[in-house]
Each structure stands twice: as structure tokens, then as C-alpha cells.
C-alpha positions as CSV (number, residue, x, y, z in Angstrom):
1,M,179.7,286.6,62.2
2,I,180.1,283.2,61.9
3,V,180.4,280.5,59.0
4,I,179.2,277.2,58.7
5,K,180.6,274.3,56.1
6,I,178.3,271.6,55.8
7,G,179.9,268.4,54.1
8,G,177.7,266.6,52.2
9,S,179.0,263.0,53.1
10,E,176.5,260.3,54.2
11,G,175.6,260.5,58.0
12,I,174.9,264.3,58.3
13,D,172.2,265.0,60.6
14,L,170.5,268.1,58.4
15,D,167.6,267.9,61.1
16,A,169.8,268.9,63.6
17,V,172.2,271.4,61.8
18,A,169.0,273.1,60.7
19,A,167.6,272.9,64.3
20,D,171.0,274.6,65.8
21,V,171.1,277.3,62.7
22,A,167.2,277.9,63.4
23,S,168.3,278.9,67.4
24,L,171.7,281.1,66.9
25,V,169.6,283.2,64.2
26,G,166.5,283.3,66.3
27,S,169.2,284.3,69.7
28,G,170.6,287.4,66.8
29,Q,173.6,284.8,65.2
30,R,174.4,286.0,61.6
31,L,175.5,282.9,59.9
32,V,176.8,281.9,56.1
33,I,176.2,278.8,55.4
34,V,178.1,276.6,52.9
35,H,177.9,273.0,51.9
36,G,179.3,270.4,49.4
37,G,177.4,267.5,47.5
38,S,180.2,265.0,47.3
39,H,177.8,261.8,48.5
40,G,174.5,263.0,46.5
41,T,177.4,263.3,43.7
42,N,178.5,259.4,43.6
43,T,174.6,258.6,44.1
44,L,173.9,260.2,41.8
45,S,177.1,259.4,38.8
46,A,176.2,256.0,39.4
47,R,172.1,255.8,38.4
48,L,173.4,257.3,35.5
49,G,175.7,255.0,34.6
50,C,178.6,257.5,35.1
51,P,180.6,256.2,37.9
52,P,182.5,258.6,40.1
53,R,186.1,258.7,39.5
54,F,188.6,260.9,41.9
55,I,192.2,262.0,40.9
56,T,195.0,262.0,43.3
57,S,198.0,265.1,43.5
58,P,201.4,264.5,44.0
59,S,201.2,266.1,47.5
60,G,198.2,262.9,48.4
61,H,195.0,265.4,48.1
62,T,192.2,263.8,46.3
63,S,189.7,265.2,44.0
64,R,186.9,264.7,41.8
65,R,187.4,264.0,38.2
66,T,185.7,266.6,36.8
67,D,185.1,266.1,33.2
68,R,182.1,268.0,31.6
69,A,179.4,265.3,31.5
70,T,180.5,265.1,35.6
71,L,180.0,268.6,36.3
72,E,176.7,268.6,35.3
73,I,175.7,265.9,37.5
74,F,177.6,267.9,40.7
75,R,175.7,271.1,40.0
76,M,172.5,268.8,39.8
77,A,173.0,267.2,43.1
78,C,174.6,270.2,44.8
79,A,171.8,272.5,43.8
80,A,169.5,268.9,45.3
81,F,170.9,269.3,48.4
82,N,171.0,273.1,48.9
83,M,166.8,273.3,48.4
84,N,166.6,270.5,50.7
85,L,168.6,272.3,53.2
86,V,166.8,275.6,52.3
87,E,163.1,274.2,52.8
88,R,164.5,272.2,56.7
89,L,165.1,275.9,57.6
90,R,162.8,277.7,55.9
91,R,160.2,275.7,57.9
92,L,162.0,276.5,60.9
93,G,161.7,279.9,60.6
94,V,164.5,280.5,59.3
95,N,164.7,283.5,55.6
96,A,167.7,281.1,54.0
97,M,168.1,281.9,50.2
98,G,170.0,279.3,48.2
99,L,172.6,280.2,46.4
100,S,175.2,278.7,44.2
101,G,178.7,280.1,44.1
102,I,178.2,281.3,40.3
103,D,175.3,284.0,41.2
104,G,176.1,287.0,41.6
105,G,179.9,286.1,41.1
106,L,180.3,285.1,44.8
107,W,182.5,282.6,44.5
108,V,185.4,283.3,41.4
109,G,188.7,281.9,40.5
110,Q,190.9,280.2,38.0
111,R,189.7,276.9,36.2
112,K,193.2,274.9,36.6
113,E,194.8,274.1,32.7
114,A,196.0,271.3,33.9
115,V,195.7,268.7,37.0
116,R,198.7,266.7,38.0
117,S,197.0,263.3,39.0
118,V,199.1,260.0,40.3
119,E,198.1,256.9,37.9
120,D,199.6,253.7,38.2
121,G,202.5,255.4,40.4
122,R,203.0,257.6,37.6
123,V,202.1,261.5,37.2
124,V,199.7,262.7,34.4
125,M,198.6,265.3,33.5
126,V,194.6,265.8,33.0
127,R,193.9,268.6,30.3
128,D,189.6,268.3,30.4
129,D,189.6,268.8,33.9
130,F,186.6,271.3,35.5
131,T,188.4,272.2,39.0
132,G,189.5,275.2,40.1
133,T,190.1,277.5,42.9
134,V,188.4,280.8,44.7
135,D,190.3,283.8,44.6
136,R,187.7,286.3,45.2
137,V,184.5,286.4,47.0
138,N,181.7,288.7,46.3
139,A,181.4,289.6,49.9
140,D,179.8,293.0,49.3
141,L,176.5,290.9,48.2
142,L,176.5,288.8,51.4
143,R,176.5,291.6,53.3
144,T,173.8,293.2,51.6
145,L,171.5,290.0,51.9
146,L,172.9,289.6,55.6
147,A,171.7,293.4,56.1
148,A,168.6,292.4,54.7
149,G,167.9,289.9,57.3
150,Y,168.6,286.6,54.8
151,V,170.7,283.9,55.8
152,P,172.7,282.7,52.8
153,V,173.1,279.3,51.7
154,I,176.1,279.0,49.3
155,S,176.7,276.0,47.5
156,P,179.7,274.5,44.3
157,P,179.9,275.0,41.4
158,G,182.2,278.7,41.2
159,L,182.9,280.7,38.2
160,S,185.9,280.7,36.3
161,E,187.5,284.2,35.6
162,K,186.3,282.8,31.5
163,G,182.9,282.9,32.9
164,E,182.9,278.5,32.9
165,P,181.6,276.9,35.8
166,I,184.1,275.0,37.6
167,N,183.9,272.5,40.9
168,V,185.5,274.3,43.6
169,D,186.3,272.3,47.0
170,A,183.9,273.6,49.3
171,D,186.0,273.3,52.3
172,R,188.3,276.1,50.9
173,A,185.6,278.5,49.3
174,A,184.4,278.1,52.8
175,A,187.5,279.3,54.1
176,A,188.0,282.3,51.5
177,T,184.1,283.4,51.7
178,A,184.9,283.5,56.1
179,A,188.0,285.1,55.5
180,A,186.4,287.6,52.9
181,L,183.6,288.2,55.8
182,G,186.1,289.2,58.9
183,A,184.2,285.6,60.3
184,E,185.1,284.9,63.7
185,A,185.1,281.6,63.5
186,L,184.8,279.0,60.6
187,L,183.1,275.7,61.5
188,L,183.8,272.7,59.2
189,L,181.3,270.2,60.2
190,S,181.6,267.0,58.2
191,N,180.5,262.8,59.1
192,V,183.7,262.6,61.5
193,R,184.6,263.8,65.5
194,G,187.3,266.1,63.9
195,L,191.0,264.9,62.5
196,L,191.9,261.8,64.0
197,R,195.6,260.9,64.3
198,N,194.6,257.0,63.8
199,F,191.2,257.5,61.2
200,P,189.3,255.9,61.2
201,D,189.6,255.2,65.1
202,E,187.4,257.9,66.9
203,S,189.0,257.5,69.9
204,T,192.2,258.9,67.8
205,L,190.7,262.7,68.2
206,I,193.4,265.6,68.1
207,E,191.6,268.1,70.2
208,R,194.1,271.3,69.2
209,V,196.1,272.8,66.6
210,S,198.6,275.2,66.9
211,R,199.1,277.6,63.7
212,G,202.4,276.1,64.1
213,E,201.3,272.4,63.7
214,I,199.0,272.6,60.7
215,G,202.1,271.0,58.6
216,R,202.1,268.2,60.8
217,A,198.3,267.9,60.8
218,S,198.2,267.6,57.5
219,E,200.1,265.0,57.2
220,A,198.1,263.1,59.8
221,A,194.9,263.8,57.7
222,Q,193.7,261.3,55.4
223,G,191.2,261.5,52.1
224,R,189.4,264.2,52.0
225,M,190.3,265.4,55.7
226,K,193.4,266.7,54.1
227,K,191.4,269.2,52.2
228,K,189.8,270.7,55.2
229,V,193.3,270.9,57.4
230,L,194.1,273.2,53.9
231,G,191.4,274.9,54.5
232,A,191.7,275.6,57.9
233,G,195.0,276.4,57.5
234,E,193.9,279.4,54.7
235,A,191.1,280.5,56.9
236,L,193.9,281.3,59.7
237,G,196.4,283.0,57.5
238,R,193.8,285.6,56.1
239,G,192.4,286.6,59.8
240,V,190.2,284.3,61.0
241,R,190.7,283.8,64.6
242,R,189.5,280.2,64.8
243,V,188.2,277.2,62.8
244,V,186.6,273.9,63.9
245,I,186.3,270.6,62.5
246,G,183.5,269.3,64.0
247,D,181.0,266.4,64.0
248,A,177.8,266.9,62.4
249,R,176.4,263.2,63.0
250,V,175.2,264.5,66.9
251,Q,172.5,266.9,68.3
252,S,173.6,270.7,68.6
253,P,176.4,270.4,66.1
254,I,176.9,273.7,65.5
255,R,176.9,274.8,69.5
256,G,178.7,271.9,70.1
257,A,181.8,272.7,67.5
258,L,181.2,276.7,68.9
259,A,182.0,274.8,72.1
260,G,185.0,273.2,71.2
261,A,183.9,269.8,70.4
262,G,185.9,268.4,67.5
263,T,189.7,269.5,66.5
264,V,189.8,273.2,67.1
265,F,192.8,275.2,64.6
266,E,193.9,278.5,66.4
């Protein structure tokens, strides 16, 4: 069992990803796919006159400022990405099923009542934000779908304990999903080679990170990469044996990551 998270940023080669999925499924590999929708949300937000805004926590993690209007745009962008990917997969003979974290209570967690944000050097509390965490994964539903021959393709949002839709980080949701399913590996595929020591210089790729080095790796990460490193640490801490941050801009991105191309955490 492998969980693959596909980034929602520019530059992702979805045709290459889909071809790799089809090849692996055809050889009998069980896969669960998770994806985000960051670039689509930014683009749609701009088109709708609601420019994207971001929150930076005191620890340096960046997340989308998700008020109710932004949440609706986020849902539309994720749904569009999901259908696009499912269409590509089914065209290649993969029995893909598109789902959101809301469906069947796949991803349930806590909505953050208040979010700490650094603005102009000050820490302020944001209280009308619809972001949250994935604390429970409906692994039984995923196992049922896998046993029936489906390849689940899951996107945010998730569901709060109170039944509200919440913007959950897809990297960390993928980590929770991999742990709940007892996956042997989690692949986090994005539009970079992996974790870079000096971003954006791709010649400074960090190829291996041990469990004891994750804190230091997080210090090297910038922007969205911090969430990927955080997700990698959470997956390893919950029993996933191997996590790879790999490049989804290349041919055979999944097979490449499985072979160790990128940054391997173990």
C-alpha cells in the first residue's frame, strides 16, 4: 500500500503522474492518491476578485487565510482538480473514484477556533478562519473501496467535529491517511526536486534525512516545504516506514520517488 500526495502547484505533469499510476495499478500495486489545490485556488481567487491571502505562524509555517468566501473558492478549485485527475486516470483504465475529505467522514478533525498570525512584526489572533487538522481517517471506507478495485483520489476540504467544512493541509492529511492505512510508503510529489538546502538552487538537494534530523531539515525548509517536512515527520512517527519528497515535473515521477529520487525520510 502506497499513499501518493500530488501537489496543486504550477508545473506538475499530471499526464506523467497518471501514466505512472496506471502502470503501478496494472502491476497489482494498491494506491491511494491525495491532492491539494493551491495554484487553482490562487488563480480562481484572482479571477473572482478575491485575491489570495496567507497566514504565517510564529514558527514560520505558511497557510492560506480561509474565510468563508475563500473556503468556497477553495472547494471549487479542489473539485475541479479532482475531476481533472480522475478523468485522466479513467482514460488510462484506472478505476479511479474522486472523493473529498468530507465524503463519508474521510478526514475529520478540529477547526482551529483562533489562528496566530504574524503581521507587521506583531502576533495577532485570526478568529474567522476555516482551517483545521485531520485527527481521524475513515480507513475502513478506504479499505472497502480498495478491496472493490477502486483507486481513491481524495482532496480537501475535511470535516470538523461540528460538521463544518475545513481547509486541511493536504500534505499532513496524506500523512494521516498513510498512517491510518499502515502504508509502507508516503510519496509527497511537488514542483521541486525535493528538500533543498539553499532554495531555489536545485543543486543543493538534501537526499537523505534520518528521523533524528527532521528538526534540522525543517529549519532548511522554506514556505510550503515546511508543511511537507512536518507531514513527513508525522507519518514516520505514526509507523510509516518511508517518506519521499519527490519531483512531479518529470517522467515516471512515482517510480522515480520509489527508487529514491528526491529527499528520502526514513
